[in-house]
N, CA, C and O atoms as CSV, one atom per row, in Angstrom:
chain,resi,resn,atom,element,x,y,z
A,1,MET,N,N,144.753,-118.128,-95.295
A,1,MET,CA,C,144.642,-117.582,-96.355
A,1,MET,C,C,145.509,-116.433,-96.600
A,1,MET,O,O,145.454,-115.513,-95.784
A,2,ALA,N,N,146.181,-116.356,-97.448
A,2,ALA,CA,C,147.338,-115.363,-97.689
A,2,ALA,C,C,146.454,-114.075,-98.038
A,2,ALA,O,O,145.450,-114.161,-98.746
A,3,GLY,N,N,146.882,-112.947,-97.516
A,3,GLY,CA,C,146.172,-111.598,-97.779
A,3,GLY,C,C,144.823,-111.536,-97.150
A,3,GLY,O,O,144.118,-110.561,-97.407
A,4,SER,N,N,144.402,-112.438,-96.382
A,4,SER,CA,C,143.136,-112.208,-95.505
A,4,SER,C,C,143.459,-111.707,-94.130
A,4,SER,O,O,143.697,-112.519,-93.235
A,5,HIS,N,N,143.478,-110.617,-93.945
A,5,HIS,CA,C,143.841,-110.081,-92.616
A,5,HIS,C,C,142.678,-109.186,-92.047
A,5,HIS,O,O,142.379,-108.044,-92.398
A,6,HIS,N,N,142.108,-109.957,-91.109
A,6,HIS,CA,C,140.762,-109.209,-90.508
A,6,HIS,C,C,141.323,-108.597,-89.145
A,6,HIS,O,O,141.818,-109.216,-88.203
A,7,GLU,N,N,141.132,-107.304,-89.272
A,7,GLU,CA,C,141.373,-106.451,-87.962
A,7,GLU,C,C,139.991,-105.858,-87.352
A,7,GLU,O,O,139.202,-105.376,-88.164
A,8,ILE,N,N,139.624,-105.861,-85.901
A,8,ILE,CA,C,138.421,-105.331,-85.831
A,8,ILE,C,C,138.890,-104.002,-85.480
A,8,ILE,O,O,139.880,-103.905,-84.755
A,9,ALA,N,N,138.096,-102.626,-86.052
A,9,ALA,CA,C,138.604,-101.512,-86.168
A,9,ALA,C,C,137.469,-100.964,-84.839
A,9,ALA,O,O,136.269,-101.194,-84.696
A,10,PRO,N,N,138.250,-100.315,-84.153
A,10,PRO,CA,C,137.223,-99.774,-82.765
A,10,PRO,C,C,136.880,-98.537,-83.151
A,10,PRO,O,O,137.592,-97.675,-83.666
A,11,GLU,N,N,135.385,-98.496,-82.780
A,11,GLU,CA,C,134.555,-97.291,-83.017
A,11,GLU,C,C,134.141,-97.052,-81.585
A,11,GLU,O,O,133.873,-97.922,-80.757
A,12,VAL,N,N,134.129,-95.620,-81.400
A,12,VAL,CA,C,133.859,-94.935,-79.977
A,12,VAL,C,C,132.471,-94.426,-80.089
A,12,VAL,O,O,132.257,-93.618,-80.994
A,13,HIS,N,N,131.576,-94.743,-79.376
A,13,HIS,CA,C,130.110,-94.297,-78.997
A,13,HIS,C,C,129.970,-93.814,-77.821
A,13,HIS,O,O,130.348,-94.465,-76.848
A,14,ASN,N,N,129.446,-92.680,-77.698
A,14,ASN,CA,C,129.446,-91.802,-76.355
A,14,ASN,C,C,130.540,-92.053,-75.346
A,14,ASN,O,O,130.352,-92.358,-74.169
A,15,GLY,N,N,131.768,-91.879,-75.976
A,15,GLY,CA,C,132.826,-92.205,-75.239
A,15,GLY,C,C,133.205,-93.631,-74.828
A,15,GLY,O,O,134.156,-93.905,-74.096
A,16,VAL,N,N,132.514,-94.348,-75.277
A,16,VAL,CA,C,132.707,-96.110,-74.847
A,16,VAL,C,C,133.493,-96.693,-76.235
A,16,VAL,O,O,132.970,-96.472,-77.328
A,17,SER,N,N,134.475,-97.272,-76.170
A,17,SER,CA,C,134.836,-98.233,-77.415
A,17,SER,C,C,134.368,-99.387,-77.456
A,17,SER,O,O,134.313,-100.122,-76.470
A,18,THR,N,N,133.915,-99.734,-78.765
A,18,THR,CA,C,133.330,-101.202,-78.987
A,18,THR,C,C,133.989,-102.177,-78.565
A,18,THR,O,O,133.365,-103.179,-78.214
A,19,LEU,N,N,135.512,-102.149,-78.477
A,19,LEU,CA,C,136.268,-103.364,-78.190
A,19,LEU,C,C,136.133,-103.499,-76.568
A,19,LEU,O,O,136.257,-104.597,-76.026
A,20,ASP,N,N,135.916,-102.512,-75.960
A,20,ASP,CA,C,135.635,-102.712,-74.513
A,20,ASP,C,C,134.050,-103.219,-74.300
A,20,ASP,O,O,133.748,-104.080,-73.474
A,21,GLU,N,N,133.330,-102.719,-74.955
A,21,GLU,CA,C,131.711,-102.876,-74.775
A,21,GLU,C,C,131.199,-102.975,-76.135
A,21,GLU,O,O,130.880,-101.976,-76.780
A,22,PRO,N,N,131.096,-104.432,-76.679
A,22,PRO,CA,C,130.578,-104.421,-77.972
A,22,PRO,C,C,129.079,-103.869,-78.278
A,22,PRO,O,O,128.590,-103.605,-79.376
A,23,SER,N,N,128.441,-103.762,-76.879
A,23,SER,CA,C,126.916,-103.164,-77.279
A,23,SER,C,C,126.743,-101.782,-77.182
A,23,SER,O,O,125.662,-101.196,-77.242
A,24,ALA,N,N,127.975,-101.222,-77.013
A,24,ALA,CA,C,128.022,-99.606,-77.191
A,24,ALA,C,C,127.760,-99.195,-78.420
A,24,ALA,O,O,127.378,-98.032,-78.543
A,25,ALA,N,N,127.870,-99.863,-79.367
A,25,ALA,CA,C,127.330,-99.712,-80.914
A,25,ALA,C,C,125.872,-99.491,-80.984
A,25,ALA,O,O,125.328,-98.505,-81.479
A,26,TRP,N,N,125.225,-100.630,-80.373
A,26,TRP,CA,C,123.729,-100.851,-80.692
A,26,TRP,C,C,123.074,-99.768,-79.727
A,26,TRP,O,O,121.884,-99.563,-79.970
A,27,GLY,N,N,123.578,-99.093,-78.762
A,27,GLY,CA,C,122.923,-98.265,-77.926
A,27,GLY,C,C,122.153,-98.855,-76.693
A,27,GLY,O,O,121.165,-98.393,-76.122
A,28,TRP,N,N,122.912,-100.079,-76.416
A,28,TRP,CA,C,122.386,-100.599,-75.053
A,28,TRP,C,C,123.092,-100.397,-73.764
A,28,TRP,O,O,122.728,-100.881,-72.692
A,29,HIS,N,N,124.283,-99.533,-73.979
A,29,HIS,CA,C,125.409,-99.343,-73.133
A,29,HIS,C,C,124.776,-98.883,-71.936
A,29,HIS,O,O,124.811,-99.563,-70.910
A,30,HIS,N,N,124.146,-97.672,-72.000
A,30,HIS,CA,C,123.728,-96.770,-70.980
A,30,HIS,C,C,121.909,-96.610,-70.805
A,30,HIS,O,O,121.128,-96.388,-71.730
A,31,ILE,N,N,121.596,-96.780,-69.489
A,31,ILE,CA,C,120.260,-97.034,-69.418
A,31,ILE,C,C,120.012,-95.301,-68.629
A,31,ILE,O,O,120.398,-94.862,-67.545
A,32,GLY,N,N,119.422,-94.835,-69.448
A,32,GLY,CA,C,119.149,-93.384,-69.133
A,32,GLY,C,C,118.399,-93.172,-67.511
A,32,GLY,O,O,117.779,-94.027,-66.878
A,33,GLN,N,N,118.633,-92.043,-67.196
A,33,GLN,CA,C,118.011,-91.457,-65.991
A,33,GLN,C,C,116.622,-91.415,-66.033
A,33,GLN,O,O,115.975,-91.495,-64.989
A,34,ASN,N,N,116.081,-91.296,-67.137
A,34,ASN,CA,C,114.646,-90.995,-67.179
A,34,ASN,C,C,113.973,-92.399,-66.874
A,34,ASN,O,O,113.149,-92.656,-65.996
A,35,ALA,N,N,114.570,-93.299,-67.881
A,35,ALA,CA,C,113.806,-94.743,-67.810
A,35,ALA,C,C,114.032,-95.329,-66.356
A,35,ALA,O,O,113.202,-96.067,-65.824
A,36,VAL,N,N,115.045,-95.002,-65.840
A,36,VAL,CA,C,115.146,-95.488,-64.490
A,36,VAL,C,C,114.217,-95.160,-63.482
A,36,VAL,O,O,113.583,-95.963,-62.798
A,37,GLN,N,N,114.168,-93.682,-63.423
A,37,GLN,CA,C,113.225,-93.125,-62.446
A,37,GLN,C,C,111.730,-93.460,-62.984
A,37,GLN,O,O,110.979,-93.647,-62.027
A,38,ILE,N,N,111.172,-93.571,-64.062
A,38,ILE,CA,C,110.104,-94.475,-64.311
A,38,ILE,C,C,109.554,-95.538,-64.050
A,38,ILE,O,O,108.408,-95.779,-63.671
A,39,ALA,N,N,110.753,-96.438,-64.351
A,39,ALA,CA,C,110.582,-97.833,-63.876
A,39,ALA,C,C,110.581,-98.136,-62.462
A,39,ALA,O,O,110.053,-99.168,-62.048
A,40,GLY,N,N,111.262,-97.119,-61.528
A,40,GLY,CA,C,111.523,-97.083,-60.449
A,40,GLY,C,C,110.390,-96.621,-59.537
A,40,GLY,O,O,110.243,-97.126,-58.424
A,41,TRP,N,N,109.563,-95.632,-60.019
A,41,TRP,CA,C,108.532,-95.111,-59.304
A,41,TRP,C,C,107.124,-96.261,-59.820
A,41,TRP,O,O,106.146,-96.373,-59.082
A,42,ILE,N,N,107.210,-96.949,-61.000
A,42,ILE,CA,C,106.283,-97.578,-61.381
A,42,ILE,C,C,106.446,-98.831,-60.114
A,42,ILE,O,O,105.456,-99.196,-59.481
A,43,SER,N,N,107.652,-99.335,-59.893
A,43,SER,CA,C,107.839,-100.538,-59.121
A,43,SER,C,C,107.125,-100.026,-57.501
A,43,SER,O,O,106.329,-100.691,-56.838
A,44,VAL,N,N,107.714,-98.607,-57.136
A,44,VAL,CA,C,106.968,-98.247,-55.971
A,44,VAL,C,C,105.578,-98.529,-55.679
A,44,VAL,O,O,105.105,-99.184,-54.751
A,45,PHE,N,N,104.897,-97.808,-56.813
A,45,PHE,CA,C,103.360,-97.853,-56.655
A,45,PHE,C,C,102.692,-99.239,-56.801
A,45,PHE,O,O,101.600,-99.479,-56.284
A,46,VAL,N,N,103.417,-100.176,-57.553
A,46,VAL,CA,C,102.876,-101.568,-57.614
A,46,VAL,C,C,103.266,-102.152,-56.232
A,46,VAL,O,O,102.342,-102.786,-55.721
A,47,LEU,N,N,104.481,-102.092,-55.453
A,47,LEU,CA,C,104.822,-102.560,-54.042
A,47,LEU,C,C,103.673,-101.964,-53.212
A,47,LEU,O,O,103.154,-102.635,-52.320
A,48,LEU,N,N,103.240,-100.628,-53.510
A,48,LEU,CA,C,102.244,-100.167,-52.359
A,48,LEU,C,C,101.051,-100.410,-52.686
A,48,LEU,O,O,100.205,-100.098,-51.848
A,49,GLY,N,N,100.568,-101.043,-54.000
A,49,GLY,CA,C,99.368,-101.226,-54.526
A,49,GLY,C,C,99.196,-103.019,-54.077
A,49,GLY,O,O,98.075,-103.523,-54.154
A,50,TYR,N,N,100.114,-103.667,-53.730
A,50,TYR,CA,C,100.260,-104.996,-53.388
A,50,TYR,C,C,99.401,-105.215,-51.952
A,50,TYR,O,O,98.735,-106.225,-51.726
A,51,ASN,N,N,99.538,-104.117,-51.055
A,51,ASN,CA,C,99.080,-103.777,-49.903
A,51,ASN,C,C,97.579,-104.319,-49.739
A,51,ASN,O,O,97.195,-104.965,-48.764
A,52,PHE,N,N,96.881,-104.002,-50.709
A,52,PHE,CA,C,95.472,-103.898,-51.005
A,52,PHE,C,C,95.104,-105.612,-51.453
A,52,PHE,O,O,95.033,-105.845,-52.660
A,53,GLY,N,N,94.936,-106.481,-50.714
A,53,GLY,CA,C,94.705,-107.930,-50.962
A,53,GLY,C,C,94.066,-108.529,-49.884
A,53,GLY,O,O,93.584,-107.793,-49.024
A,54,ASN,N,N,93.969,-109.836,-49.771
A,54,ASN,CA,C,93.441,-110.782,-48.957
A,54,ASN,C,C,94.367,-111.319,-48.241
A,54,ASN,O,O,94.156,-112.492,-47.933
A,55,HIS,N,N,95.709,-110.661,-47.726
A,55,HIS,CA,C,96.544,-111.108,-46.698
A,55,HIS,C,C,96.090,-110.651,-45.515
A,55,HIS,O,O,95.736,-109.472,-45.514
A,56,LYS,N,N,95.976,-111.432,-44.207
A,56,LYS,CA,C,95.691,-111.381,-43.045
A,56,LYS,C,C,96.800,-110.853,-41.832
A,56,LYS,O,O,96.486,-110.266,-40.797
A,57,GLY,N,N,97.982,-111.181,-42.206
A,57,GLY,CA,C,98.983,-110.969,-41.554
A,57,GLY,C,C,99.649,-109.388,-41.898
A,57,GLY,O,O,99.250,-108.611,-42.765
A,58,HIS,N,N,100.558,-109.228,-41.126
A,58,HIS,CA,C,101.196,-107.648,-41.236
A,58,HIS,C,C,102.793,-107.992,-41.486
A,58,HIS,O,O,103.672,-107.154,-41.287
A,59,VAL,N,N,103.039,-109.265,-41.925
A,59,VAL,CA,C,104.611,-109.423,-42.121
A,59,VAL,C,C,104.870,-109.121,-43.602
A,59,VAL,O,O,105.965,-108.704,-43.981
A,60,GLU,N,N,103.731,-109.362,-44.518
A,60,GLU,CA,C,103.850,-108.760,-45.935
A,60,GLU,C,C,103.773,-107.425,-45.760
A,60,GLU,O,O,104.828,-106.916,-46.139
A,61,THR,N,N,102.852,-106.469,-45.276
A,61,THR,CA,C,102.680,-105.295,-45.271
A,61,THR,C,C,104.032,-104.617,-44.935
A,61,THR,O,O,104.485,-103.722,-45.649
A,62,ILE,N,N,104.689,-105.091,-43.777
A,62,ILE,CA,C,106.002,-104.548,-43.368
A,62,ILE,C,C,106.898,-104.570,-44.667
A,62,ILE,O,O,107.212,-103.491,-45.169
A,63,PHE,N,N,107.297,-105.687,-45.199
A,63,PHE,CA,C,108.130,-106.046,-46.281
A,63,PHE,C,C,107.973,-105.138,-47.541
A,63,PHE,O,O,108.883,-104.632,-48.197
A,64,LEU,N,N,106.449,-105.025,-47.767
A,64,LEU,CA,C,106.140,-104.332,-48.852
A,64,LEU,C,C,106.383,-102.650,-48.708
A,64,LEU,O,O,106.733,-102.047,-49.723
A,65,PHE,N,N,106.231,-102.051,-47.689
A,65,PHE,CA,C,106.599,-100.846,-47.152
A,65,PHE,C,C,108.250,-100.708,-47.114
A,65,PHE,O,O,108.955,-99.956,-47.786
A,66,VAL,N,N,108.546,-101.447,-46.350
A,66,VAL,CA,C,110.344,-101.355,-46.557
A,66,VAL,C,C,110.831,-101.386,-47.943
A,66,VAL,O,O,111.670,-100.556,-48.297
A,67,PHE,N,N,110.430,-102.171,-48.668
A,67,PHE,CA,C,110.893,-102.194,-50.056
A,67,PHE,C,C,110.646,-101.234,-50.831
A,67,PHE,O,O,111.515,-100.881,-51.629
A,68,ALA,N,N,109.507,-100.643,-50.783
A,68,ALA,CA,C,108.756,-99.621,-51.625
A,68,ALA,C,C,109.600,-98.227,-50.987
A,68,ALA,O,O,109.891,-97.300,-51.743
A,69,ALA,N,N,109.943,-98.197,-49.554
A,69,ALA,CA,C,110.673,-96.978,-49.143
A,69,ALA,C,C,112.053,-96.829,-49.654
A,69,ALA,O,O,112.533,-95.798,-50.125
A,70,LEU,N,N,112.745,-98.188,-49.481
A,70,LEU,CA,C,114.188,-98.276,-50.114
A,70,LEU,C,C,114.315,-97.946,-51.353
A,70,LEU,O,O,115.288,-97.224,-51.571
A,71,ILE,N,N,113.462,-98.309,-52.543
A,71,ILE,CA,C,113.391,-98.062,-53.650
A,71,ILE,C,C,113.056,-96.560,-53.906
A,71,ILE,O,O,113.492,-96.025,-54.925
A,72,ALA,N,N,112.271,-95.840,-52.985
A,72,ALA,CA,C,111.736,-94.479,-53.302
A,72,ALA,C,C,113.130,-93.518,-52.846
A,72,ALA,O,O,113.501,-92.536,-53.490
A,73,VAL,N,N,113.786,-94.023,-51.622
A,73,VAL,CA,C,114.905,-93.291,-51.257
A,73,VAL,C,C,116.040,-93.396,-52.343
A,73,VAL,O,O,116.691,-92.364,-52.504
A,74,GLY,N,N,116.369,-94.470,-53.098
A,74,GLY,CA,C,117.364,-94.591,-53.986
A,74,GLY,C,C,116.826,-93.754,-55.227
A,74,GLY,O,O,117.613,-93.039,-55.848
A,75,LEU,N,N,115.685,-93.827,-55.536
A,75,LEU,CA,C,115.326,-92.682,-56.607
A,75,LEU,C,C,115.506,-91.247,-56.486
A,75,LEU,O,O,115.961,-90.540,-57.385
A,76,LEU,N,N,115.078,-90.781,-55.170
A,76,LEU,CA,C,115.261,-89.479,-54.911
A,76,LEU,C,C,116.858,-89.415,-54.694
A,76,LEU,O,O,117.194,-88.351,-55.213
A,77,ILE,N,N,117.721,-89.898,-54.299
A,77,ILE,CA,C,119.067,-89.711,-54.172
A,77,ILE,C,C,119.655,-89.467,-55.566
A,77,ILE,O,O,120.393,-88.552,-55.930
A,78,GLN,N,N,119.090,-90.633,-56.350
A,78,GLN,CA,C,119.645,-90.302,-57.995
A,78,GLN,C,C,119.108,-89.006,-58.420
A,78,GLN,O,O,119.919,-88.181,-58.839
A,79,LEU,N,N,117.666,-88.654,-58.370
A,79,LEU,CA,C,117.244,-87.611,-58.753
A,79,LEU,C,C,118.013,-86.396,-58.375
A,79,LEU,O,O,118.440,-85.603,-59.214
A,80,PHE,N,N,118.189,-86.259,-57.007
A,80,PHE,CA,C,118.928,-85.006,-56.519
A,80,PHE,C,C,120.627,-84.982,-56.250
A,80,PHE,O,O,121.298,-84.247,-55.526
A,81,GLU,N,N,121.005,-86.063,-57.117
A,81,GLU,CA,C,122.597,-85.913,-57.043
A,81,GLU,C,C,123.298,-84.881,-57.675
A,81,GLU,O,O,122.882,-84.411,-58.734
A,82,PRO,N,N,124.371,-84.459,-57.106
A,82,PRO,CA,C,125.026,-83.329,-57.763
A,82,PRO,C,C,125.187,-83.742,-59.115
A,82,PRO,O,O,125.199,-84.936,-59.415
A,83,LYS,N,N,125.346,-82.571,-60.185
A,83,LYS,CA,C,125.575,-82.694,-61.465
A,83,LYS,C,C,127.350,-82.611,-61.594
A,83,LYS,O,O,128.085,-82.118,-60.738
A,84,GLY,N,N,127.808,-83.261,-62.957
A,84,GLY,CA,C,128.997,-83.319,-63.276
A,84,GLY,C,C,129.787,-81.705,-62.912
A,84,GLY,O,O,130.911,-81.635,-62.415
A,85,THR,N,N,129.116,-80.741,-63.200
A,85,THR,CA,C,129.642,-79.499,-63.022
A,85,THR,C,C,130.094,-79.194,-61.522
A,85,THR,O,O,131.070,-78.497,-61.246
A,86,GLN,N,N,129.389,-79.708,-60.736
A,86,GLN,CA,C,129.757,-79.403,-59.583
A,86,GLN,C,C,131.397,-80.237,-58.879
A,86,GLN,O,O,131.612,-81.449,-58.868
A,87,ALA,N,N,132.284,-79.200,-58.387
A,87,ALA,CA,C,133.631,-79.734,-57.867
A,87,ALA,C,C,133.093,-80.487,-56.423
A,87,ALA,O,O,132.538,-79.906,-55.490
A,88,ARG,N,N,133.390,-81.826,-56.502
A,88,ARG,CA,C,133.191,-82.467,-55.140
A,88,ARG,C,C,134.517,-82.944,-54.537
A,88,ARG,O,O,134.521,-83.287,-53.354
A,89,THR,N,N,135.671,-82.994,-55.281
A,89,THR,CA,C,136.795,-83.305,-54.732
A,89,THR,C,C,138.008,-82.198,-55.175
A,89,THR,O,O,137.950,-81.516,-56.198
A,90,LEU,N,N,139.013,-82.166,-54.285
A,90,LEU,CA,C,140.529,-81.717,-55.046
A,90,LEU,C,C,140.789,-82.430,-56.052
A,90,LEU,O,O,141.006,-83.635,-55.933
A,91,THR,N,N,140.811,-81.779,-57.261
A,91,THR,CA,C,141.803,-82.435,-58.159
A,91,THR,C,C,142.686,-81.515,-59.099
A,91,THR,O,O,142.518,-80.301,-58.978
A,92,ALA,N,N,143.502,-81.918,-59.916
A,92,ALA,CA,C,144.120,-81.131,-60.846
A,92,ALA,C,C,143.369,-80.120,-61.451
A,92,ALA,O,O,143.814,-79.002,-61.710
A,93,HIS,N,N,142.189,-80.520,-61.686
A,93,HIS,CA,C,141.323,-79.224,-62.357
A,93,HIS,C,C,140.845,-78.119,-61.619
A,93,HIS,O,O,140.615,-77.107,-62.280
A,94,ASN,N,N,140.651,-78.079,-60.461
A,94,ASN,CA,C,140.127,-77.281,-59.775
A,94,ASN,C,C,141.421,-76.570,-58.458
A,94,ASN,O,O,141.135,-75.938,-57.441
A,95,LYS,N,N,142.574,-76.893,-58.869
A,95,LYS,CA,C,143.577,-76.131,-57.951
A,95,LYS,C,C,143.724,-74.548,-58.334
A,95,LYS,O,O,143.324,-74.164,-59.433
A,96,PRO,N,N,144.316,-73.629,-57.389
A,96,PRO,CA,C,144.438,-72.385,-57.505
A,96,PRO,C,C,145.158,-72.118,-58.640
A,96,PRO,O,O,145.948,-72.997,-58.986
A,97,ILE,N,N,145.063,-70.855,-59.486
A,97,ILE,CA,C,145.783,-70.598,-60.515
A,97,ILE,C,C,147.343,-70.320,-60.259
A,97,ILE,O,O,147.651,-69.388,-59.516
A,98,GLY,N,N,148.152,-70.968,-60.751
A,98,GLY,CA,C,149.524,-70.756,-60.564
A,98,GLY,C,C,150.235,-71.549,-59.706
A,98,GLY,O,O,151.388,-71.336,-59.333
A,99,HIS,N,N,149.415,-72.619,-59.347
A,99,HIS,CA,C,149.706,-73.982,-58.638
A,99,HIS,C,C,150.562,-74.842,-59.150
A,99,HIS,O,O,150.082,-75.484,-60.084
A,100,VAL,N,N,151.920,-75.152,-58.815
A,100,VAL,CA,C,152.815,-75.989,-59.473
A,100,VAL,C,C,152.698,-77.108,-58.256
A,100,VAL,O,O,152.598,-76.979,-57.036
A,101,GLU,N,N,152.751,-78.204,-59.084
A,101,GLU,CA,C,152.596,-79.559,-58.221
A,101,GLU,C,C,154.197,-79.911,-57.869
A,101,GLU,O,O,155.095,-79.893,-58.712
A,102,PRO,N,N,154.351,-80.203,-56.594
A,102,PRO,CA,C,155.881,-80.836,-56.186
A,102,PRO,C,C,156.360,-81.991,-57.185
A,102,PRO,O,O,155.586,-82.893,-57.506
A,103,ASP,N,N,157.550,-81.928,-57.616
A,103,ASP,CA,C,157.873,-83.324,-58.357
A,103,ASP,C,C,158.132,-84.441,-56.881
A,103,ASP,O,O,159.107,-84.576,-56.142
A,104,TRP,N,N,157.094,-84.950,-56.894
A,104,TRP,CA,C,157.176,-86.010,-55.588
A,104,TRP,C,C,158.567,-87.226,-55.753
A,104,TRP,O,O,159.334,-87.545,-54.845
A,105,THR,N,N,158.579,-87.667,-56.975
A,105,THR,CA,C,159.381,-88.670,-57.247
A,105,THR,C,C,160.724,-88.131,-56.750
A,105,THR,O,O,161.379,-88.704,-55.879
A,106,TYR,N,N,161.099,-86.987,-57.359
A,106,TYR,CA,C,162.366,-86.291,-56.953
A,106,TYR,C,C,162.692,-86.156,-55.364
A,106,TYR,O,O,163.650,-86.620,-54.745
A,107,LEU,N,N,161.623,-85.396,-54.909
A,107,LEU,CA,C,161.747,-85.275,-53.296
A,107,LEU,C,C,161.960,-86.779,-52.713
A,107,LEU,O,O,162.906,-86.964,-51.947
A,108,GLN,N,N,161.208,-87.720,-53.016
A,108,GLN,CA,C,161.332,-88.891,-52.535
A,108,GLN,C,C,162.677,-89.401,-52.714
A,108,GLN,O,O,163.307,-89.727,-51.708
A,109,ALA,N,N,163.230,-89.518,-53.929
A,109,ALA,CA,C,164.383,-89.990,-54.138
A,109,ALA,C,C,165.735,-89.173,-53.642
A,109,ALA,O,O,166.862,-89.654,-53.525
A,110,THR,N,N,165.305,-87.749,-53.370
A,110,THR,CA,C,166.662,-87.255,-52.848
A,110,THR,C,C,166.180,-86.701,-51.065
A,110,THR,O,O,166.730,-85.882,-50.328
A,111,CYS,N,N,165.162,-87.412,-50.889
A,111,CYS,CA,C,164.694,-87.471,-49.458
A,111,CYS,C,C,164.762,-85.757,-48.924
A,111,CYS,O,O,165.199,-85.414,-47.826
A,112,THR,N,N,164.358,-85.053,-49.714
A,112,THR,CA,C,164.215,-83.715,-49.463
A,112,THR,C,C,162.708,-83.179,-49.159
A,112,THR,O,O,161.878,-84.085,-49.077
A,113,GLY,N,N,162.287,-82.040,-49.002
A,113,GLY,CA,C,161.022,-81.569,-48.598
A,113,GLY,C,C,160.380,-82.486,-47.430
A,113,GLY,O,O,161.019,-82.767,-46.416
A,114,PRO,N,N,159.104,-82.910,-47.656
A,114,PRO,CA,C,158.551,-83.568,-46.464
A,114,PRO,C,C,159.191,-85.011,-46.387
A,114,PRO,O,O,158.959,-85.539,-45.299
A,115,TYR,N,N,159.815,-85.664,-47.114
A,115,TYR,CA,C,160.648,-86.842,-47.179
A,115,TYR,C,C,161.780,-86.708,-46.109
A,115,TYR,O,O,162.117,-87.725,-45.502
A,116,ALA,N,N,162.350,-85.588,-45.859
A,116,ALA,CA,C,163.190,-85.095,-45.253
A,116,ALA,C,C,163.229,-85.204,-43.759
A,116,ALA,O,O,164.214,-85.115,-43.025
A,117,GLU,N,N,161.745,-85.450,-43.388
A,117,GLU,CA,C,161.478,-85.336,-41.757
A,117,GLU,C,C,160.723,-86.603,-41.336
A,117,GLU,O,O,160.008,-86.672,-40.336
A,118,LEU,N,N,160.939,-87.527,-42.142
A,118,LEU,CA,C,160.465,-88.830,-41.853
A,118,LEU,C,C,161.342,-89.566,-40.918
A,118,LEU,O,O,162.564,-89.461,-41.022
A,119,THR,N,N,160.778,-90.324,-39.986
A,119,THR,CA,C,161.631,-91.383,-39.118
A,119,THR,C,C,162.100,-92.686,-40.247
A,119,THR,O,O,161.794,-93.022,-41.391
A,120,ASP,N,N,162.899,-93.098,-39.308
A,120,ASP,CA,C,163.307,-94.591,-40.113
A,120,ASP,C,C,162.239,-95.616,-40.151
A,120,ASP,O,O,162.236,-96.471,-41.037
A,121,LYS,N,N,161.277,-95.566,-39.171
A,121,LYS,CA,C,160.398,-96.596,-39.473
A,121,LYS,C,C,159.074,-95.886,-40.659
A,121,LYS,O,O,158.313,-96.625,-41.285
A,122,GLU,N,N,159.053,-94.868,-40.727
A,122,GLU,CA,C,158.354,-94.146,-41.692
A,122,GLU,C,C,158.790,-94.440,-43.295
A,122,GLU,O,O,158.077,-94.729,-44.256
A,123,LEU,N,N,160.357,-94.236,-43.187
A,123,LEU,CA,C,161.101,-94.643,-44.311
A,123,LEU,C,C,160.697,-96.146,-45.087
A,123,LEU,O,O,160.294,-96.392,-46.224
A,124,ARG,N,N,160.993,-96.974,-43.957
A,124,ARG,CA,C,160.752,-98.658,-44.100
A,124,ARG,C,C,159.369,-98.894,-44.763
A,124,ARG,O,O,159.195,-99.817,-45.560
A,125,ALA,N,N,158.272,-97.917,-44.358
A,125,ALA,CA,C,156.819,-98.057,-44.368
A,125,ALA,C,C,156.903,-97.836,-46.060
A,125,ALA,O,O,156.270,-98.599,-46.790
A,126,LEU,N,N,157.618,-96.888,-46.546
A,126,LEU,CA,C,157.717,-96.601,-48.121
A,126,LEU,C,C,158.586,-97.375,-48.869
A,126,LEU,O,O,158.808,-97.105,-50.049
A,127,ASN,N,N,159.268,-98.615,-48.114
A,127,ASN,CA,C,160.279,-99.510,-48.856
A,127,ASN,C,C,161.495,-98.792,-48.858
A,127,ASN,O,O,162.229,-99.228,-49.745
A,128,ILE,N,N,161.929,-97.999,-48.309
A,128,ILE,CA,C,163.226,-97.165,-48.297
A,128,ILE,C,C,164.171,-97.659,-47.199
A,128,ILE,O,O,163.827,-97.487,-46.029
A,129,GLU,N,N,165.259,-98.223,-47.461
A,129,GLU,CA,C,165.828,-98.571,-46.239
A,129,GLU,C,C,166.680,-97.441,-45.811
A,129,GLU,O,O,167.438,-96.956,-46.651
A,130,PRO,N,N,166.649,-96.889,-44.433
A,130,PRO,CA,C,167.215,-95.657,-44.151
A,130,PRO,C,C,168.598,-95.623,-44.182
A,130,PRO,O,O,169.131,-94.519,-44.301
A,131,SER,N,N,169.355,-96.723,-44.088
A,131,SER,CA,C,170.730,-96.783,-44.311
A,131,SER,C,C,171.380,-96.478,-45.642
A,131,SER,O,O,172.516,-96.018,-45.757
A,132,ARG,N,N,170.583,-96.765,-46.613
A,132,ARG,CA,C,170.873,-96.361,-47.991
A,132,ARG,C,C,170.678,-94.749,-48.465
A,132,ARG,O,O,171.166,-94.203,-49.455
A,133,VAL,N,N,169.723,-94.121,-47.335
A,133,VAL,CA,C,169.681,-92.815,-47.677
A,133,VAL,C,C,170.222,-91.937,-46.674
A,133,VAL,O,O,170.029,-90.734,-46.850
A,134,ALA,N,N,170.840,-92.290,-45.692
A,134,ALA,CA,C,171.460,-91.686,-44.590
A,134,ALA,C,C,172.397,-90.432,-45.017
A,134,ALA,O,O,172.391,-89.342,-44.444
A,135,HIS,N,N,173.145,-90.760,-46.046
A,135,HIS,CA,C,174.161,-89.682,-46.556
A,135,HIS,C,C,173.066,-88.514,-47.018
A,135,HIS,O,O,173.577,-87.397,-46.926
A,136,LEU,N,N,171.968,-88.494,-47.397
A,136,LEU,CA,C,171.220,-87.652,-48.340
A,136,LEU,C,C,170.642,-86.808,-46.695
A,136,LEU,O,O,170.585,-85.581,-46.603
A,137,ARG,N,N,170.301,-87.670,-45.645
A,137,ARG,CA,C,169.329,-87.008,-44.664
A,137,ARG,C,C,170.406,-86.224,-43.650
A,137,ARG,O,O,170.075,-85.377,-42.820
A,138,SER,N,N,171.685,-86.665,-43.886
A,138,SER,CA,C,172.641,-86.074,-42.941
A,138,SER,C,C,172.912,-84.593,-43.784
A,138,SER,O,O,173.216,-83.613,-43.103
A,139,LEU,N,N,172.814,-84.473,-45.052
A,139,LEU,CA,C,172.904,-82.887,-45.596
A,139,LEU,C,C,172.344,-82.080,-45.334
A,139,LEU,O,O,172.723,-80.911,-45.405
A,140,GLU,N,N,171.110,-82.526,-44.895
A,140,GLU,CA,C,170.132,-81.591,-44.314
A,140,GLU,C,C,170.173,-80.874,-43.316
A,140,GLU,O,O,169.663,-79.757,-43.224
A,141,LYS,N,N,170.983,-81.644,-42.209
A,141,LYS,CA,C,171.306,-81.165,-40.668
A,141,LYS,C,C,172.558,-80.494,-41.053
A,141,LYS,O,O,173.244,-79.929,-40.201
């Protein structure tokens, strides 16, 4: 049909595009931590409640306790995990004030800085043929 152009307009809900996750618009994209905690602890108590019954062996008891303990440990780890405001790794966002990142591409291309000290074997590991950069390395010496 002429003139019937249908283009899907992306919508973003909670930082997730509907082009990536169609269910993001419906609110089904993320299960909250409270829901996981409630369902998890109910599961732990149900597993522990299964110990009261008519089973005579202890194999069931061992499996029920182990699964309940694993779920409880997972829930506690999730409950006490560090929040997003705590720095866990060194990134560009938590470097010292005034820090200037070296131009690693330029240093590698010119074999200067830390790349000037590499051996032939280390250069080959970076897919750099030592004979092609020999003139650059001789300038340093």
